[in-house]
C-alpha positions as CSV (number, residue, x, y, z in Angstrom):
1,X,99.5,39.2,122.7
2,X,102.9,40.3,121.1
3,X,101.4,39.8,117.6
4,X,98.4,42.0,118.5
5,X,100.7,44.8,119.8
6,X,102.8,44.5,116.6
7,X,99.7,44.8,114.4
8,X,98.4,47.7,116.5
9,X,101.7,49.5,116.0
10,X,101.5,49.0,112.2
11,X,98.0,50.4,112.1
12,X,99.0,53.4,114.2
13,X,101.8,54.2,111.8
14,X,99.5,53.9,108.8
15,X,97.0,56.2,110.4
16,X,99.6,58.9,111.2
17,X,101.0,58.7,107.7
18,X,97.5,59.3,106.3
19,X,97.0,62.3,108.5
20,X,100.4,63.8,107.6
21,X,100.1,63.1,103.9
22,X,102.6,61.6,101.5
23,X,106.2,62.0,102.9
24,X,109.5,60.3,102.8
25,X,112.3,60.4,105.4
26,X,115.8,59.0,104.8
27,X,118.9,58.9,106.9
28,X,121.9,61.1,106.0
29,X,125.3,59.7,106.9
30,X,127.2,61.9,109.3
31,X,130.4,61.7,111.3
32,X,130.3,59.9,114.7
33,X,128.1,62.0,117.0
34,X,125.2,61.9,119.3
35,X,122.8,63.0,116.6
36,X,121.4,61.4,113.5
37,X,120.9,63.3,110.2
38,X,117.6,62.9,108.3
39,X,116.3,64.2,105.0
40,X,112.6,64.9,104.8
41,X,110.6,65.2,101.6
42,X,106.8,66.0,101.7
43,X,104.1,68.2,100.4
44,X,102.5,71.3,102.0
45,X,98.9,72.0,101.1
46,X,96.6,74.7,102.2
47,X,93.0,75.7,101.4
48,X,92.6,79.3,100.3
49,X,89.4,81.2,100.8
50,X,89.5,84.9,99.8
51,X,86.9,87.5,98.7
52,X,87.9,90.1,96.1
53,X,86.7,92.9,93.9
54,X,87.3,92.7,90.2
55,X,87.4,95.5,87.7
56,X,87.6,94.9,83.9
57,X,88.6,97.8,81.6
58,X,85.9,99.0,79.2
59,X,87.8,97.7,76.2
60,X,88.6,94.4,77.8
61,X,86.8,92.3,75.2
62,X,88.7,94.0,72.4
63,X,92.1,93.2,73.9
64,X,94.1,90.1,73.5
65,X,96.0,90.6,76.8
66,X,95.4,93.2,79.6
67,X,97.8,94.3,82.4
68,X,96.9,93.4,85.9
69,X,97.0,95.7,89.0
70,X,96.8,93.9,92.4
71,X,95.7,96.3,95.2
72,X,96.3,95.3,98.8
73,X,94.3,97.3,101.4
74,X,95.4,98.2,105.0
75,X,94.6,96.7,108.3
76,X,91.4,98.7,108.8
77,X,89.6,97.0,105.8
78,X,90.0,93.4,106.9
79,X,87.0,91.2,107.4
80,X,84.2,89.7,105.2
81,X,82.6,93.0,104.0
82,X,83.9,93.9,100.6
83,X,82.4,97.4,100.9
84,X,85.4,98.1,103.2
85,X,87.8,97.5,100.4
86,X,86.3,100.4,98.5
87,X,87.3,102.9,101.2
88,X,90.8,103.6,99.7
89,X,93.0,103.2,96.7
90,X,92.2,101.9,93.2
91,X,89.1,100.1,94.5
92,X,87.7,103.5,95.7
93,X,88.5,105.2,92.5
94,X,86.8,102.4,90.4
95,X,83.7,102.8,92.6
96,X,83.7,106.5,91.8
97,X,83.8,105.8,88.1
98,X,87.5,106.0,87.2
99,X,88.5,104.0,84.1
100,X,91.8,102.1,84.4
101,X,93.8,100.4,81.7
102,X,94.3,97.4,84.0
103,X,92.3,94.5,85.3
104,X,92.2,95.6,88.9
105,X,92.0,92.9,91.6
106,X,91.3,94.0,95.2
107,X,91.3,91.1,97.6
108,X,90.1,91.3,101.2
109,X,92.3,90.0,104.0
110,X,90.4,88.0,106.7
111,X,89.9,89.6,110.1
112,X,92.9,89.4,112.4
113,X,95.2,88.2,109.7
114,X,97.9,89.8,107.6
115,X,98.6,89.3,103.9
116,X,99.9,85.8,103.2
117,X,102.1,85.6,100.1
118,X,101.0,82.0,99.2
119,X,97.4,83.0,99.3
120,X,98.0,86.0,97.0
121,X,100.0,83.8,94.6
122,X,97.1,81.3,94.5
123,X,94.7,84.2,93.8
124,X,97.0,85.5,91.0
125,X,97.2,82.1,89.4
126,X,93.4,81.8,89.4
127,X,92.9,85.2,87.9
128,X,95.5,84.5,85.2
129,X,93.7,81.2,84.4
130,X,90.3,82.9,84.1
131,X,91.0,86.2,82.5
132,X,93.1,87.6,79.6
133,X,96.1,88.7,81.7
134,X,99.4,90.0,80.2
135,X,101.7,88.1,82.5
136,X,104.6,90.4,81.5
137,X,102.7,93.3,83.1
138,X,101.6,92.3,86.5
139,X,101.8,95.2,89.0
140,X,101.3,95.3,92.8
141,X,100.5,98.2,95.1
142,X,99.3,98.5,98.7
143,X,99.0,100.8,101.6
144,X,100.2,100.3,105.2
145,X,99.6,96.6,105.9
146,X,99.1,96.3,102.2
147,X,102.4,98.1,101.6
148,X,104.0,95.4,103.7
149,X,102.2,92.8,101.7
150,X,103.5,94.4,98.5
151,X,107.1,94.2,99.7
152,X,106.6,90.6,100.8
153,X,105.0,89.4,97.6
154,X,107.6,91.1,95.5
155,X,110.4,89.4,97.4
156,X,108.7,86.0,97.0
157,X,108.0,86.2,93.2
158,X,110.2,89.1,91.8
159,X,110.4,87.2,88.5
160,X,106.6,87.5,88.0
161,X,106.0,91.1,88.9
162,X,106.9,94.0,86.5
163,X,106.8,96.9,89.1
164,X,105.5,97.7,92.6
165,X,104.2,100.8,94.5
166,X,104.4,100.2,98.3
167,X,102.8,103.0,100.3
168,X,103.7,103.7,103.9
169,X,104.7,100.1,104.2
170,X,107.6,98.1,105.8
171,X,109.5,95.0,104.9
172,X,112.5,92.8,105.5
173,X,115.7,94.6,104.2
174,X,117.4,91.2,103.6
175,X,114.4,90.2,101.4
176,X,114.8,93.4,99.5
177,X,118.2,92.2,98.4
178,X,116.5,89.3,96.6
179,X,114.4,91.5,94.4
180,X,117.1,92.3,91.9
181,X,116.3,95.2,89.6
182,X,112.5,95.1,90.1
183,X,111.2,98.7,89.6
184,X,109.9,100.2,92.8
185,X,108.3,103.6,93.5
186,X,107.8,103.9,97.3
187,X,105.8,106.6,99.1
188,X,105.7,107.6,102.7
189,X,104.6,110.5,104.9
190,X,107.5,112.2,106.8
191,X,105.4,112.6,109.9
192,X,103.9,109.1,110.0
193,X,103.6,107.9,113.6
194,X,102.0,104.6,112.7
195,X,104.7,103.3,110.3
196,X,107.8,105.5,110.6
197,X,109.2,106.8,107.3
198,X,112.5,104.9,108.2
199,X,110.6,101.7,107.4
200,X,110.5,102.6,103.7
201,X,113.9,104.3,103.8
202,X,115.7,101.1,104.8
203,X,114.0,99.1,102.0
204,X,114.8,101.8,99.4
205,X,118.4,102.1,100.5
206,X,118.9,98.4,100.5
207,X,117.6,98.1,97.0
208,X,119.7,101.0,95.7
209,X,122.8,99.4,97.1
210,X,122.0,96.3,95.2
211,X,121.5,98.1,91.9
212,X,117.7,98.3,92.1
213,X,115.6,100.8,90.1
214,X,114.0,102.7,92.9
215,X,112.1,106.0,93.2
216,X,111.1,107.3,96.7
217,X,108.6,110.1,97.4
218,X,108.3,111.5,100.9
219,X,105.4,113.9,101.6
220,X,107.0,116.4,104.1
221,X,103.7,117.2,106.0
222,X,101.9,113.9,105.6
223,X,101.2,111.6,108.5
224,X,100.1,108.0,107.9
225,X,97.8,108.8,105.0
226,X,100.3,108.9,102.1
227,X,97.9,107.0,99.9
228,X,95.2,109.5,99.0
229,X,97.5,111.8,97.2
230,X,99.5,109.0,95.6
231,X,96.5,107.1,94.2
232,X,95.0,110.4,92.9
233,X,98.2,111.0,90.9
234,X,97.8,109.7,87.3
235,X,101.6,109.7,87.0
236,X,101.9,106.5,89.0
237,X,99.7,104.5,86.6
238,X,101.7,105.9,83.6
239,X,104.9,104.8,85.4
240,X,103.6,101.3,86.0
241,X,102.6,100.9,82.3
242,X,106.2,101.8,81.3
243,X,107.4,98.6,82.9
244,X,107.2,95.0,81.6
245,X,109.1,91.8,82.4
246,X,110.4,92.2,78.8
247,X,112.4,95.2,79.8
248,X,113.3,94.3,83.4
249,X,116.8,93.0,83.6
């Protein structure tokens, strides 16, 4: 009976190890106490399933490398209907016939979710693998929830992004300290009652205190919709193209 219990315990441990995945735990020596120190080493894996719109410039085939613009929509465009992504921003302008000098990628966030940085990184990696992307000129922009997603992604991979344009977004001021001199042009409406303008102000001020290259435009009479005027302004796309990882210090 004891042997059977022992074998059953071994089998249970093996099954649990298989469910958890490959991992390794070791003891860390500590001073005499009521606690034991451990070091855990394992892998985190996640399946990513994301729909997106893709735009290729008319001269794409003639180019060796093309800049990439990642557009992140707001909360109202979540779901599994890509037509919703065309309601605002670069995706809307592309649908109306505007030509961009970028590969424009407009993913759709699943219903009841927010932008996950690891999912977006996985998407970027896949796009870079499949298309002729200039990895020195990857730009990110987004509105509202997408503005928040823009700030979060920039904080996670500032060394891979050449410039960002967060619109009426919010973020973690401490994370803003990690972005270094990443060029930022933020936009917000002064009368925004959905995401207060102070949400952008704190991010901008934090970056400025840490030597960041930051521009901040506030529309005095605008409420939450700070994006229509911004995305209709050709100056923002010219500003993006001025920036490359080659000239970001």
